[in-house]
N, C-alpha and C positions, 0 to 999 in steps of 0.2 A: 260502409261501402265506399271504396276509393275510385279514382278516375280509371285506373288500370283494370280494376274489376268490371267496371261497366264496359269498357271498350273491347275487352277481349271475351266477354261472356258470349257474343255471338259467333266467335271464331271457335266452333266446336267440331271436332272429327265425329262424322256420323256415317259409317260404311266407307270411311275414307279409303283413297286408293293408297295401299300400304304394301311395300315390297322390299325384298332384299335380294341381292345377286352376288354371287362370289365370282371375281373377276380376274383374269390373268391378263398381263399386257400382251400386245397393245389392245386398248379399247377405245371406243368412242360412242357414248350414248347421247341422244339427243331427246330431250323431253319435249313433247309438242302437245301435250294434253290442255294447255292454257289454263292450268290451275291458278287461282289468284294468289296463293301462297304455297311454296313447296319447302319442306325441311329436308335437308340431306345430311347424313353423317357417315363416317367409314370407321371399320374396325380392321386393325391389323395391316394397315398400309397407307397409301395416300394417292392422291389424283389432283385433278384441277377442275373447278366449276368455270365455265366458259359462257357468259351470258351473250346473247346477241348484241353486237355492237358495244359491248363493255370489256373491261380489263378481265383477264383471267384471275381467279381467286384460289389460292392453294388450299386444299382439304387434306389435312394430316390425320393420323390416327386419332380418333375420339373428338376431332374438331367437328363444329356443326355449322352449316350454311343455310340461311334462310333466303329464298329467292322469291322476289315479288313479281307475279305475273301480270298478264297472260303471256307475254313474250317467251318463245322458246329458250332453252339453254341446254349446254351440253356438260357432260361429265367425261373427261378423258384422262388417260394415264400420263400423257405428256402434252404440253402445249404445241408441240411439233409432232404429234403422233401421226403414224401412217396408217392407222386403222380406218376402216370405211365406216361412217356414222351409220347407227342403227336407231331409227325413230322408236322411241318408248312413249306410249300413252296408255290409254285405258285397256287397249287390247294387245299390247305388247307383253306377253307371258311366257316366253320361251328362254329359260336361263341359258340354254346352250348357244343362243344367239346373243347374248349380253343383255338381255331384257330383263324385266322384273315381274314378278308373279304378284299381282295385286289382289287384295282381300284375304288370301291365305298365305301361309307362310311356305318356304321353299328351303330345304336342307340340302346342302351339298357336302359330301363326305370328304372332298379333296382337301389339300393343304396348301398354303402358300399364296393364296389369292387375296385380293382385296374385298372385303365384305362391305357392300354399299347398302344402306338403309335409307329408303325414300318414303315421305309421307306427303302425299298432295293434299292440300286443305281446300274444301269448299268455303266460300266466306260469303255470308248473306247479310243484307240490311245496311242501313245507313250508319248505325253506331259502329259496325265492324270495319266499314269503309273508312270511318274516322281514324282508326287505329292504323290501317293500312297506309294512309296518306302521310303518316309521320314516319314511315320506314323507308330506307334507301332501296334501290333496286336489289342489292345484295348485301347481306351482312354476315359477318363470320365471327364465331366465339370459339376461343381455343378450348381444347379439352382439358380436363383436370378441374373443372368446376362444379357447380351443383347438378348439372345435368348428367354426370358420369353415372351416377347410381341409377337414374332413369334408363340410361343406354344399356346397363347390364340387363335390366329386366326385358328391355325391347330385343336384345340380341337373343336372350333365352326364349322369348315367345315366338320369334319368327323362324326359330330352328326346327320346329315341328308343328304340323297342324294338330289342333285340339279343339273340343267344343268351347264355345264362347270366346274364341280367339279374336274375332273382330272387335267385340266390345272391349276387350283388355287392350288391344293395340290403340283403339280410338283414345281410350283414356290415357295411356302412356304417351301417345303423341301430344295430346293436350298439355300433359305435365312437362314434356320435353320441350315445347314450345314456350311455355311460360317462362321456364328456367333460362332458356336461351335469350328470350327478350329482356328479362330482368338483368341478366349479366351485361347484355350489350348496352342497354340504356345507363347502367352504372359505370361503365368504362370511361375513364378520363379523357380519352381521346375522341369521344363521340360527341354528337350535338344532339341531346335528347329533347324531345318536345318540352315545353315550358311546364306543362302539367306534371311531368315526371319530377323534375326538380322541386317544383312546388309542394308536393307530398311530403318532402322532408323538411319543410318549413313549419314550425309550430303554428304559426298564425294562419298563413295562406293554406296550408295543409287542412286545418280544421274547417275553414270556410268551404273548401272544395268538398270534403267529406259530407258535410252538411248539406250541400246542394245535391249531391249525387245519391245520398241516402233518402232524400224527400224533395224531388225536383218540383213537385207541384205546391209545396208550402209557400205561403206569401212573403218569400225573403226580401229583406230590405238590407242595405249596407249595414244600417245599425243593428238588425237582428242577427246578422251574421258576425258582426263585431262582438256582440254579446256572447255568442257561442265560442269564439275564439279568445274571449277575455281581454279584449283591447279596445282602445277608443275607436270610434268610427273613422276618424282621419288616419289613424294608423293603419287600419285594415285597407282603406281605400288606397293609400299609398304604397304598401307593401305588396297588394294584389296586383296593382298596376305595374309596379317595378318588375315583378317576377313573371306575371301572366302576360303582360303587354296589353292589357284592356282592363277596364273597370270591372268589379264583381257583377254589376247589373247587367253589362253587356255578355259577359261570360254566361251568366244565368239564361238570357234570352237565347244565345246561340245554342245552348245545350237543349233547352226546351224545344227549339225547332228541330234539332236533330231527332229528338224522341218523336216528335210530331211527324217528321218525314217518314220514319219507319213505320208508325202506326197508320198513315195514310195508305201505305202499300201493304201492310200485313192484314189489315182490317177492312177489307173491301166494303162491307156493309156499314161501317161506321160513318156517321155524318160529319161534316166539318165541325159542328157543335160538339159532338161526341169527343173528337180529337182534341178540340180546344179545352174541354173540361178535364181530360185526361192529362194534360200538360200544364194545368194550373191557370187557365183563363176562363172567366165566367162569361165573357162576351166574344162570340164568335168573330165579330166584325174586328174587335182589337186584335185577336188571335191571327186573322187573315192579314192584317196590315203588317204585324210583326213578322209573320212567315214570309211575306213578299220583300219586306226590307232586308232580311237575312239571306233569303234563297233566290230572290230576283224574280220569282213567279208566284202566283197565289196558289193556296193548296189545291184546288181543284185542277189547275193546270199541272202542278207537279204529279199529282195522282195519275192524270192521263198519260203524260209522258213516261212515267215509271212503269206503267201496266200495259203500254201499247206494244 
């Protein structure tokens, strides 16, 4: 398992708000549902994504834009459009008014319009939020990449209602999001998180994969260096150069991220249970490490997260 696998595993569509609309100019849709993550793509035309307080981003045929919420954003035919904005959220389901039909497909037999496909993502847990924090408010990937094949399946699926459609759309949306993020992280003009570049390094990448495959193991710099087949000093230096912190610091921080998620998800688990689940035999040592990393002790964190 690698870092990206771990971080994106909680970003899963499940009964996601998924819709398509065929639009003719002028139009102005405003997405106000507050989704943590929204994926937008178009077929057969173009428009503009307009985030609140941000610069408009062009969305051309088969381009994909990912918008990080919960702030509202718009989709317009032109930045100077004269169309009256139509709020679109969970209950906006009238294609004739420029809205999207969620959960079920909608087929329009007209021609010449822009087909907008939107997937709104729920995002849960500390692990998934770690991924969201690495993303800009809006990211855009040109069409023509690995997501095009997925988009063909999406376009076919939303064109007609059929049994099992929601499950298919959920999985296609997952696939589309992974393709989009991978392409964006690999672009030379972006500044991806350190862990993304590190996965391509044969030494640091092997250490990271070891940590994420078995985070509760009693890892030391020496044992991680053995996995990477380099000296302890070589691993320590390369890890710090690429990741910006020592291996032991990264390991502790990742364990505390896992612990934070367990504290919320497993309300009946004791602090000792959570400590053991993330590799600590001593709950007091775990609590001290958690407070050092998170600024509060585990009990305080759980109370604040569940209030």
